C-alpha positions in Angstrom: 44.3 129.3 120.1 43.0 127.0 117.5 45.9 128.2 115.0 48.5 128.1 117.9 47.6 124.2 118.5 47.9 123.7 114.9 51.4 125.2 114.7 52.6 123.4 117.4 51.4 120.1 116.3 53.3 120.5 112.9 56.2 121.6 114.9 56.1 118.5 116.9 55.6 116.2 113.9 58.7 117.9 112.2 60.9 117.3 115.3 59.7 113.8 115.5 60.5 113.3 111.8 64.0 114.8 112.2 64.6 112.6 115.4 63.7 109.6 113.6 65.9 110.9 110.9 68.6 111.4 112.8 68.4 108.3 114.8 68.2 106.2 111.6 71.6 108.2 110.3 73.3 107.4 113.6 72.1 103.6 113.7 73.6 103.3 110.0 76.8 101.2 110.1 77.4 100.2 106.8 78.6 102.5 104.2 75.8 103.1 101.1 77.2 104.3 97.5 74.2 106.2 96.2 75.1 105.7 92.7 78.3 105.4 90.4 79.1 106.9 87.2 81.7 106.1 84.7 82.6 108.1 81.7 85.1 107.6 79.1 86.7 110.2 77.0 89.4 108.9 74.6 90.6 111.1 71.9 90.8 108.2 69.4 87.0 108.0 69.3 86.5 111.6 68.8 89.0 111.6 66.0 87.4 108.6 64.3 83.5 109.1 64.3 81.6 105.8 63.0 79.9 105.8 59.5 76.7 103.9 59.4 78.3 100.6 58.3 81.1 100.9 60.8 82.0 99.6 64.4 84.5 99.9 66.9 87.8 97.7 67.7 88.3 96.5 70.4 84.9 95.3 71.0 85.3 94.7 74.6 87.2 97.6 76.1 89.0 96.8 79.3 90.2 93.7 81.0 88.3 91.2 78.8 91.4 89.1 77.8 92.1 85.6 75.9 88.5 85.6 73.9 87.3 82.3 72.4 84.2 81.9 70.4 81.8 79.7 69.1 78.5 79.5 66.9 75.4 77.5 66.9 73.2 78.5 64.3 72.8 82.2 64.2 73.9 82.4 67.9 77.5 83.5 68.8 78.8 82.8 72.1 82.3 84.2 73.3 84.0 83.9 76.7 87.2 85.5 78.4 89.6 85.3 81.1 88.6 86.4 84.7 91.7 85.5 86.9 90.3 85.7 90.7 87.2 87.9 89.8 83.8 86.7 90.9 81.6 85.4 89.1 84.1 84.0 86.7 84.4 83.6 83.0 82.0 86.4 81.6 80.1 85.2 78.3 78.7 87.3 75.8 76.2 86.4 73.0 75.8 88.2 69.6 73.6 87.4 66.3 76.0 89.2 64.1 79.8 89.9 65.8 78.9 93.7 66.1 76.1 94.0 68.9 77.1 92.0 72.1 75.2 91.3 75.3 76.6 90.1 78.3 74.5 87.1 79.5 76.3 86.3 82.5 79.2 84.4 83.7 80.1 80.7 83.1 81.4 80.3 86.6 79.0 82.1 89.2 78.8 79.5 92.1 81.3 79.0 94.7 81.4 75.2 93.8 82.5 76.0 90.4 85.0 78.8 91.5 87.3 78.6 94.3 89.5 81.4 94.0 89.2 82.8 98.0 92.8 82.8 98.7 94.6 83.1 95.3 97.0 86.2 94.2 94.8 88.3 91.5 97.2 86.9 88.7 95.7 83.2 89.3 92.6 81.9 89.1 90.8 81.3 85.6 93.2 81.3 82.5 92.0 81.0 78.9 88.8 79.5 78.5 87.5 78.0 75.3 84.0 77.5 74.6 82.8 75.2 71.9 79.6 73.8 70.8 79.2 70.3 69.9 76.3 69.4 67.4 77.0 65.6 67.9 75.3 66.0 71.3 73.7 69.3 71.0 76.1 70.4 73.9 77.9 73.5 75.0 81.2 73.0 76.5 84.0 75.4 78.5 87.1 74.2 79.2 89.9 76.2 81.4 92.8 76.0 83.6 91.7 77.0 87.4 95.0 77.8 89.4 93.1 77.7 92.7 90.8 75.4 94.6 92.9 72.4 93.7 91.1 72.3 90.6 93.9 72.6 87.4 92.1 71.8 84.3 88.4 71.6 84.5 85.5 71.5 81.8 81.8 72.6 82.5 79.0 72.1 80.2 75.4 72.9 79.3 72.7 72.7 76.7 71.8 76.1 77.0 74.3 79.0 77.7 71.3 81.4 79.0 70.4 79.1 81.5 73.7 78.1 83.6 76.4 75.7 83.5 77.5 72.5 85.4 79.5 72.0 88.4 83.4 71.6 87.1 84.8 68.2 86.2 88.3 67.9 86.8 90.5 66.7 83.8 93.6 64.1 84.2 96.4 66.4 82.4 98.6 69.3 83.5 99.4 72.3 81.7 97.5 75.4 80.4 95.2 76.9 77.9 93.1 73.8 77.0 90.8 74.0 73.7 88.3 71.2 72.5 87.6 69.9 69.3 84.8 68.0 67.9 85.3 66.2 64.7 82.4 65.8 62.4 82.4 61.9 62.9 81.7 62.4 66.4 85.1 62.0 68.0 86.4 64.8 70.3 89.8 66.0 71.3 91.5 68.0 73.9 94.6 70.3 73.1 96.7 72.2 75.4 100.1 73.8 76.3 102.2 71.8 78.4 106.1 71.2 79.5 108.5 69.3 77.1 108.7 65.8 78.4 111.4 65.6 81.6 115.0 66.2 80.4 113.9 67.9 77.3 113.4 71.5 78.2 116.1 73.1 76.1 115.4 76.9 76.9 113.3 78.9 79.3 109.8 79.5 77.3 110.2 76.1 75.7 106.6 74.7 75.5 104.8 72.1 73.4 101.1 71.5 72.3 99.7 68.2 73.4 96.5 66.5 72.1 94.4 63.9 73.5 91.1 62.0 72.6 88.4 62.9 74.7 85.5 60.7 75.9 82.4 62.4 75.8 80.5 59.7 77.8 82.7 60.1 80.7 84.0 63.5 80.4 87.6 62.8 80.6 90.7 62.4 78.2 91.7 59.0 77.3 94.7 57.9 79.2 97.6 56.8 77.0 96.3 58.8 73.7 98.3 61.8 74.3 100.8 63.3 71.8 103.0 66.2 71.1 102.0 67.7 67.9 104.0 70.9 68.1 107.4 71.1 70.0 108.7 74.5 70.6 106.9 76.3 67.9 106.9 77.2 64.2 110.8 77.0 63.9 112.5 75.1 66.7 115.9 76.2 65.5 114.9 79.7 66.8 114.0 78.8 70.1 110.5 79.9 69.9 108.8 80.8 73.4 105.4 80.3 74.8 103.2 78.2 72.1 100.1 78.3 73.6 96.4 78.8 73.3 95.7 76.2 70.7 92.6 75.7 68.6 91.7 73.1 66.0 89.5 73.7 62.8 88.5 71.4 59.9 87.9 72.9 56.7 88.2 71.1 53.2 88.7 67.9 55.0 92.0 69.2 56.5 92.9 70.0 59.9 94.3 73.3 61.2 96.1 74.3 64.2 96.2 77.8 65.3 98.4 78.8 68.4 99.6 82.0 70.0 103.4 82.4 70.0 105.9 84.7 71.6 104.3 85.3 74.9 101.7 87.7 75.7 103.8 91.0 75.3 105.6 92.6 72.8 106.5 89.6 70.8 103.2 88.2 70.6 101.8 86.6 67.6 99.2 84.0 66.0 100.5 81.1 64.0 99.1 78.2 62.1 99.7 74.6 61.3 97.9 72.2 58.9 97.6 68.2 59.0 95.4 65.4 57.4 94.5 64.1 60.8 93.9 65.8 64.1 96.3 63.7 65.8 99.1 65.2 63.4 101.7 65.3 62.3 101.2 69.1 61.6 103.1 71.0 59.2 103.6 75.4 59.7 102.2 77.5 57.1 105.2 79.3 55.2 103.9 82.7 56.1 103.8 82.7 59.6 102.7 84.6 61.5 99.2 85.5 60.4 98.4 87.9 62.9 101.0 90.1 64.9 101.8 94.0 65.9 105.5 93.4 66.8 106.9 95.0 64.0 105.9 98.6 63.9 107.1 100.5 66.8 105.5 103.7 67.9 102.4 104.8 66.1 99.1 106.8 66.4 96.5 104.8 68.0 98.8 101.9 68.9 97.5 98.6 69.5 100.2 95.9 70.6 100.6 92.5 71.9 97.8 91.0 69.4 97.4 87.2 69.4 95.6 84.4 71.5 93.1 84.1 68.8 90.1 81.9 67.9 88.2 81.7 64.6 84.4 81.4 63.8 82.2 81.8 60.5 80.2 85.1 60.7 76.8 85.7 59.4 78.1 86.7 55.9 79.8 83.0 55.9 83.2 84.8 56.0 85.5 83.8 58.9 86.3 86.1 61.7 89.1 85.8 64.5 88.8 87.3 68.0 91.9 88.1 69.9 93.7 90.1 72.5 95.5 93.4 72.3 96.3 96.3 74.5 96.2 100.2 74.1 98.9 101.6 75.8 99.0 105.4 77.1 101.3 108.2 76.2 104.0 106.6 78.8 103.6 103.1 76.9 101.8 101.6 79.9 99.0 99.5 79.9 96.0 100.3 82.5 93.2 99.0 80.9 94.6 95.5 80.3 94.4 93.1 77.7 90.8 93.7 75.4 89.0 91.8 72.9 89.3 92.9 69.3 88.2 91.5 66.2 89.2 91.2 62.7 88.2 89.4 59.5 89.9 86.5 58.4 90.7 85.8 54.4 90.6 81.8 54.2 90.2 82.2 50.3 93.4 80.1 49.7 95.2 77.2 51.9 95.9 79.3 54.7 93.9 81.7 56.7 95.4 85.2 57.4 94.1 88.0 59.3 93.1 91.0 57.0 95.0 94.0 58.1 96.4 91.9 61.1 100.0 92.2 59.8 99.6 96.1 59.8 98.8 98.7 62.4 95.4 97.9 63.5 92.9 100.7 63.2 90.3 101.6 65.7 87.1 101.0 63.5 86.2 98.5 60.8 83.3 97.5 58.3 80.7 95.5 59.7 80.2 92.3 58.4 77.9 91.7 55.1 74.2 91.8 56.0 74.6 93.6 59.2 73.0 96.7 58.9 72.7 98.4 62.5 75.4 99.1 65.3 73.3 99.1 68.5 76.5 99.1 70.6 75.5 100.6 73.9 71.8 100.8 73.3 69.0 98.2 74.2 71.1 96.3 76.7 73.9 95.8 74.2 77.4 96.1 75.4 78.9 99.7 75.0 82.2 100.6 73.3 83.9 104.0 72.2 83.0 106.7 74.4 80.2 106.4 76.4 78.7 107.4 80.0 77.4 104.7 81.9 75.3 105.3 85.6 74.4 102.6 88.0 72.0 103.6 90.6 71.9 100.1 92.4 68.0 100.2 92.8 67.1 97.4 90.4 66.5 93.8 91.5 69.6 92.6 89.7 73.3 94.0 89.5 74.4 94.6 85.9 76.9 92.1 85.0 79.9 94.7 84.7 80.1 94.9 88.5 82.4 91.9 89.9 83.6 90.9 93.2 87.3 89.9 94.2 87.8 86.0 95.1 84.2 85.6 96.4 80.5 86.6 95.4 79.2 90.1 95.5 76.0 88.8 97.1 78.2 88.1 100.6 78.5 91.7 101.1 76.2 93.6 98.8 72.3 94.8 99.1 70.8 97.2 96.8 67.9 99.4 97.4 66.2 102.5 96.6 69.0 104.3 98.8 71.8 102.8 96.6 74.4 100.0 97.5 74.9 98.9 100.8 78.0 97.1 101.4 78.6 95.1 104.7 82.4 95.5 105.5 84.5 92.5 105.7 87.5 92.5 108.3 89.7 92.3 105.1 91.7 95.3 103.5 92.9 95.4 100.0 96.6 94.1 100.7 95.1 90.6 101.8 94.6 87.6 99.3 91.0 86.9 100.5 87.7 87.8 99.5 87.2 91.8 99.8 84.0 93.7 100.3 84.6 95.7 97.3 82.5 96.1 94.1 84.4 96.7 91.1 84.3 98.4 87.5 86.7 97.8 85.0 88.7 100.7 83.5 87.9 101.1 79.7 89.6 104.1 78.6 92.7 105.8 78.7 90.7 109.1 80.0 88.1 108.3 82.3 86.0 110.1 85.1 84.4 107.8 87.8 82.1 109.4 90.4 80.2 108.0 93.6 78.3 109.6 96.5 79.0 107.9 99.6 77.1 107.9 102.8 78.9 106.8 105.8 80.4 107.7 109.2 83.0 105.5 110.3 82.9 104.6 113.8 86.5 103.7 114.5 90.0 103.7 112.8 89.4 100.1 111.6 86.5 101.6 109.5 87.1 102.9 105.9 84.9 103.3 102.8 85.6 104.9 99.4 87.4 104.2 96.3 89.8 101.7 95.4 91.8 101.5 92.1 93.3 98.3 91.9 95.9 96.4 89.8 96.5 93.8 92.6 96.8 93.2 96.1 100.2 94.7 96.1 99.9 97.7 93.6 97.0 100.0 94.1 95.5 103.2 95.4 92.7 103.5 98.2 90.9 106.9 98.7 88.4 106.7 101.4 87.1 108.1 104.5 88.1 106.8 108.3 88.2 107.9 111.7 91.1 109.5 113.3 90.5 110.2 117.1 87.4 112.3 117.3 87.8 113.4 113.8 86.8 112.1 110.3 89.6 112.0 107.5 89.5 111.5 104.0 93.1 110.0 102.9 94.8 108.8 99.5 97.1 105.9 100.2 99.5 104.2 97.3 100.6 100.7 97.9 103.1 99.3 96.0 105.7 96.0 96.4 109.4 96.5 96.1 112.2 94.1 95.4 112.1 90.6 94.3 111.6 86.8 96.0 112.5 86.7 99.6 113.6 90.5 99.5 110.1 91.4 98.3 108.2 93.9 100.5 105.0 95.7 100.4 105.0 99.5 100.9 102.0 101.7 101.7 102.2 105.6 102.1 99.7 108.0 102.8 100.1 110.8 100.3 97.5 113.2 101.4 94.8 113.5 104.0 92.0 116.0 104.8 89.4 116.5 107.7 86.0 116.3 106.3 82.5 116.8 107.8 80.5 113.6 107.3 77.1 115.2 108.6 76.2 114.8 105.1 77.1 112.4 102.3 80.2 112.8 100.3 80.8 112.7 96.6 84.2 110.9 95.6 85.9 111.0 92.2 88.9 109.6 90.2 90.0 111.0 86.8 92.6 109.7 84.6 94.0 111.3 81.7 96.6 108.7 80.5 99.2 108.2 83.0 97.8 111.0 85.2 95.6 110.3 88.0 93.5 112.8 90.2 91.4 112.0 93.3 88.8 114.6 94.1 86.0 114.9 97.0 82.9 117.2 97.1 80.6 117.9 100.1 78.0 119.6 98.1 77.9 117.3 95.3 79.3 119.7 92.5 82.3 121.6 93.7 85.5 119.1 93.9 88.7 119.6 95.4 91.5 117.3 94.4 93.5 115.6 97.3 97.2 114.7 96.7 97.4 116.5 93.3 98.1 114.5 90.2 99.6 111.1 90.9 101.1 108.6 88.5 99.0 105.7 87.4 102.4 103.6 86.9 101.3 101.1 89.9 98.0 100.4 88.2 99.6 99.2 85.1 100.8 95.7 84.2 104.3 97.1 82.9 105.1 98.1 86.9 102.9 95.8 88.8 103.0 92.7 86.4 100.3 90.3 86.0 97.4 89.6 83.4 94.7 92.1 84.8 93.8 95.9 84.0 93.0 98.3 86.7 89.8 97.9 88.3 87.8 100.8 90.2 86.0 99.5 93.2 83.5 101.0 95.7 85.5 99.5 98.7 84.6 99.1 102.5 86.4 97.3 105.1 86.5 97.0 109.1 90.2 96.1 109.2 91.7 99.3 107.8 95.5 99.2 108.7 96.1 102.9 107.0 97.6 105.3 109.5 97.4 109.0 109.3 100.0 110.7 111.3 
């Protein structure tokens, strides 16, 4: 009798426990992503293993474009463009130009970054970072195409401790850069339109310079001057002279700019003057960096330009710049990435070493640098790597970003994973989305997550989104259709131009799924071929919709300036219709 009572008590406890778990699951409204794993598998890294004194180029894989760099003592700080990613302007730190740690974002508050209603190709363009030893202050200057900002500057005494709110600057144009002379004077240079009535051709731009008031953090009215009109050789109608930086060496002033537009004709050019305000004379050997001459080749790097220079730990100069690595169909899904090359400045003019021949996938470490710690001890990874995030820490890794708004507005992390509170916003809208994004960093990758979620209506959807923009993306997620739970794959793309432009969405495939347990979702890319797959047991995956093209995830098709972003996505405003 006693044993019978014990058995009955155990069964009762089990039933209560089961009922409690069942009730918890039924009460769950928000999707929970238990983990996410990204694995890069590019052939170039398999074919080119590193020797002990080598490191890989690019140093930042994926959409980390328009790099700018500065140095204080033994510390290097580098920033890149972020458009409408939130937080904005990723900032990286290094002691040796090889091993980089992301220490945060420069613009990490809503008061600094107002991109909530901007298209994905606007927002933050081409930041510049400079350290001013005259007042021991770091400055980050950029153009923010949103929030009624325009050109802005923020500053800090310590980049590890955060940055000021933006100060609006009183000039037009884009790509501002700062220069601090050793006499304490400060200047701002930037790209601008020619004076009214003097534009000669499409793409005709100028470089302007202003004196800058450090006390009031503003350009000094009336000091502006055009120092480059058109480019190196105005008789050839050069286009898009931009991204200017000024350097001082041997009492001379050097102005370095990008020229040719951020595409196949991109290049870096250099000018020289006896005074920061000019006049500037172009080098006879321009360009000093480009990849535009070489056509198809193995391990192709292209679009090289938009560079910045710094002295390395071996006192040699180095240049960081953007480039792209197209896939086998010459499409760019990874976006514009950050590369580095040594610079030979032993003569009058600087030139990028091996920057006028096809860029190779690896290079020698700077003199005195003895260890490549890439991907270890918190250093940013490159090459082939696997990264797993379980979302159970106190802080989210800086590689995860939101779109147009803070991650904290929709994300909660716990021992169960990442819980997303869905916004009533879908991926087609120019509003903050409840999506946690990771950049595509390889041509060949595998991204896997496990989702615990039961959508309650056809308006609910959660899963993976692969996004080039609000008008070019894939959505792979679970929703409800009638009494059934359905997993679907939707392709969205824009057609036409101007007033005739329309956005078309198509469900490529769908399948009923049992969501009594969690579902594993996976996206795999092999160059231009993408596959979306699912598993109900965590190991046996079935592809939904077969192989689909990554064309709409490329800048070639979608336009803009970003790369493909892989998102953990949830919405309560799903507009996908399964027939």
